N, C-alpha and C positions, 0 to 999 in steps of 0.2 A: 591480484593478490596483495594483500596488505602486510607489509613487513613489520612494521612499528606505529605507534601512536603516542604522542605526547599531548596531553591535556591541561590548560593552564585557565584557571577560574571558570572552569565548566562544570555547571551543576555542583556536585559534592567535592570535586577534584580542584585542589589549589594549583598543584604542580607535580604531575605523576606521569611516568613513561612506561609503555608496556611494549613487549616484543611477542609476535605471533608467530605460530607455526603456520606452514601453507596448508596443512590438512586440518585438524579437529582442535579447537581452542575451547577448554572447559574452564567458565568463569565462575569460581564458587566462593560462596560467602553467605552468612546470614542475612536476613531480610535488614533492608536499610543500609548495606554495605556498600551501595554504589554500583552493582551489578548491572541493572537496567541501565543506569547513566552511562556506563562504559558502552553498552550496545548502542544505546542512542546516539553516542558521539560518532561510533562506526557508521551509523545510518547517516547522520549529518555529512561526514566525510565524503560517502558514497554519492548521496542524494542532493545534499546541500540542504535539508531540512529534517526536521524531527517528526516522527509518527504520532507524538501525543502532547507537543506543546509549541508555543510560539517562540520566535527567535530569542526575543526579550527574556524569555523564562529561562534559556539554556545558560545565561550568564549566572555566574555565582551572586548569591545576594549580596548587595552593597559594594559589588565590583562595577567598573566601568565598561570592562570588555572580556571576552573569552576567546580563546583561540585553542585550535586542533591543528595539531602537525603530524605528517605521515610521509612514509616512504611506500611508494606503491610500484610493485613489479620490479623492485630491485633498482629502478633508475629515475622514475618520477617522483618529484616531491609535491605535496599538496598540503597548503596551508588554507584555514578558513578562520576568518576573524569575524566575531560578532560583536558589535559596539552598541552599548546602551547609553553613553554620554560622551558628547554633549547631545548627539543626534543619533538615534537609533538607525542601525545599517549594518550590512554584511558585505564583506569582501572576500573574493577568492584569489589564490595564487597557485597556478599550475606550472610547475617545473620553473618558476622563476618569472612567468608571465602574469600580469594582474587581469582579473576578469570580474564584471559585475554580475553576471550571472552564470550559474552551471547548465551549459546546454545538455541535451541529450547525449551528444557526442562526448562530453567531457565527464559524464557521470558513469558511476560504476553500476552495473546491473546488480540487484540485490533482493533477495526473497526474504522477507520478515514472517516468521510464524510466532505470535504471542497470544496470551490467553484469550483476548477479546476475539481471535480469530475463531474460536470454539462456539461462539454465539452465531456464526454467520447464517446458518439456518433459522434459528429461532428468535434473532435479534431484528432490528429494525431494517427496513428496506434501503435506508440510507447507507448501511454497513455494506450491503451488498452491492449498492451502485459504487461505493467507494473500492469496494475489491476490484471491480472490473475497471475502474477509472484509474486507479494507481498503477495497475498492470498495463494499461494502455499508455499511460504517461512514461513507461519505461520502454515502450516498444515503438511508438509513434512520434515522430518529431515534432509536429505542431500539435499533438492532442492537449497537452497543458496549456498552450494558449487558446485553443479553441475553448476549453472548459472553464479558464479564467474569464473569458469574453463573455460567455453564457451567464456565468454567475454575476458578472457586473451589469449586464444588460436586464436580467431577470430581477436583480435588486432595484433597479432604476424603475422598471415597470411596476413592480409591487409598491414602490415608494408612491408613484402616481395614483395606484389603486386605493391607497390609504388616505389621500386628500380628503377633505371635507366635500370640496367640489369634484365630483367624480369626472374623470376623463372621459372623451369621446372616442369612438374608434378612429377618427381621423387624426386626433392627438397621439393616439397611440400606434398608429401605423408603422413609422419607423422603427419603433421598438419592437412591434410584432414581427416586422419583416426581418430584421436582423436576429432576433431570438430564433425565428423559424429555422434559418439558415445555419446558424451554430447547432441548433437543437437536432437538425436531422444529420449533420456531420457526426454529433456525438452519438445519437440513436444506431447509425449505420455501424461506425466503428464498433459499439458495443455488440451489435447484433452479429458481426463477423466474430469477434472474439469468443462470444458464447457458443457460436457454431464450431469454432475450432476447439475449444474446451470439450464441448460434448462430443466430439469425434473420438475423443482418448477417454473419456471420463469412464465408461461403461467397462472397458479393459482394465484400466488402472484400478478401479475400485474393486472388482472382482479378484484382482491380483493381491491386494491388500488386505481383502476380508475373507479370501479362501471360501467364497460362497458365490452363488448363480444370481445374486439379486441385480436385475437389469436397472441400470441407473440412466437417467437422462437429465439434462440441464437446458431450461428453455428461458430466453430472453423473451419478455411480454412488452414489446414495443407498442404505443398506443395508436400507432398508424402504419400503413405500410411503407417499408424503408426506401422503396423507389420512389414514392411520391410524398415523402415525409414532410416536405416544406410545406407543399401546397395545402394538404390535410391540417397541418398544424397551424398554418396563417388563418384558414377559415375556421379552425375550434377558436382561437384566440379571440376572433370577432365575435363569433356568435355566442361566446361564454362571457362576454363583457359583464353582463349584469350579475352573474353568479360571482365572478371575480371580484367586482367592485363591491359586493355584499359581503365577502370573506376577506377581502383585503390582501388576497395573494393569488398568484398564477395557478391555474389548476391543470393546465395541459403542457406536456413538454416531457422531455428526459429526466428531469428533476422530481418527476412523479412516477418512473418506471421502475421495474423489478425484475428479477429472474426467480425461476422456481426450478426445484429438484424433484424428480420423481422417482420413486423406488418402486419397481413393478408396477408401475402405471399409478400409483398413488402418491399424494403431497408428502414429501418426505418432512416438511415442517410440521405436519400433524402426526406422522407414523413413526419417524425415525427415532431409535433408542439412542442412549448417551453414546455407547459405543459405535453405532452406525454412523452418528454425526462426526464424531471424531475421526473415524476412517475417511469419511466424504473429505473433510477439511484436509486431512493428510494427503488423499488423492489429489485434491486441487492445488496444493503446496507443491507436491512433486511436478504435476504439469506446468505451473509455474516456471520452476527451475528450467525445464526442457524447452519451453517456448523462449524465456530469455535467452539460453544459449544459443538456439536457433536463429534469431531474430538480430541479436547484438554480435554473434559470432566470437563470443567469449564466456568463459564460466563464470556464472553469477556468484555473488558471496550469499551464504545462507546463514542467517541469524535466527536462533531459537531462543526465545525469552521465557524461560521457566515453564516450558510445555512439555519437556521430556517427561517430568514424572506424572503428567496427565494422561500419559499412554501406557496400555498395559504390554507386558512382556512381547506378545506378538508384534503390536504396532511399533513397539521401540526398535525390533529387530528390522522391521520392513523399512521404517525411516533411516537406519543406519546404513542398511543396504545401498540406499539411493544416494546418501550423502557423502560416501567415500571419496566421491570425484571433485567434491568442492572444497573451498576454504569456508570451514565452519566455526560460529561461535555460538556457544551454548552456555546460558546463564543457569544455575541450580544452587539450591543449597545443601546437596548431598552429591559430590563427585563420584562416590562409589557407583551410585544408581547409573550414571551416565557411561563412566570410564570402562566398567566391565563390558560394555558392548562394542568395545573396539580392539582388536587384536593387536594393532600397532600403538605404541606409546602416545596417548594425546598431551597436549601441552596445557598443563592446569596452572591457571593464574588465580591464586588466593586473594581474597579480599577481607577486610574486616579483622 
């Protein structure tokens, strides 16, 4: 639970302090008043990075540094300092001890629900891959490292493929081997997570939609997950001519996706606007449950301007599930949000 937050030179804030309720906090103000910036600061405090910008972009324009201070769980202090000058960098201080990285054990589990999430079904496969990967990074200690290593090796292999003198399989073998190893690990973790989500999705969707649509989520791995390394390595070698022609790697988890079926039909093609919102809401509630189970503590819930996107029934369904969590909601109209809570919510006016 975050008790308070001080922002210095962070985005649009010069030096501001906020006090938070352990229950629902409604951040209200007109557009461009800093609502999302405040929510972003909470996410940086919890996870160590933003969901929409690089570290250097978080520092107020023309300032050499930014700082985020907070009291967590009424006892632990957390300080994150972002430096742009003279050399870009980031430092953490947790209860007075310095750290260079925010490990999984030191992060705060967080579920973010923001407008782009509503494009999960109809948006690009990259958005769906990121959805699984970001949840896995909050659950599995070494997943973030494996994901970064995979991206680094993939970039190196792609750079070789773009050379005027095309590489041979012998030259690429060390990259192919490591890429296959990390790729297999990522594909297995994603498959396991997708199966876990799928086991809950049908019941959760029916509960929220109050209708009997059968719902299924399927992760489409390119290769059998129990022998993924072998199959991927062979594919990388047999696809060399195609990859060299295109200038990028065509096999691996960076090309995979998941599908959602409604009554056996592709939801991407058949889902209405309301059905899509219900599905995303169901996934976010499942996220809350999974993080609480795997991390052993209640996650923070951040809702960035999505409450108004939901109709009355879905708003009620959401509020029924968020009562147990410290929640931060941004909105331009506090009345739309506050009337759904019987207890007094903490209103934070901006602008």
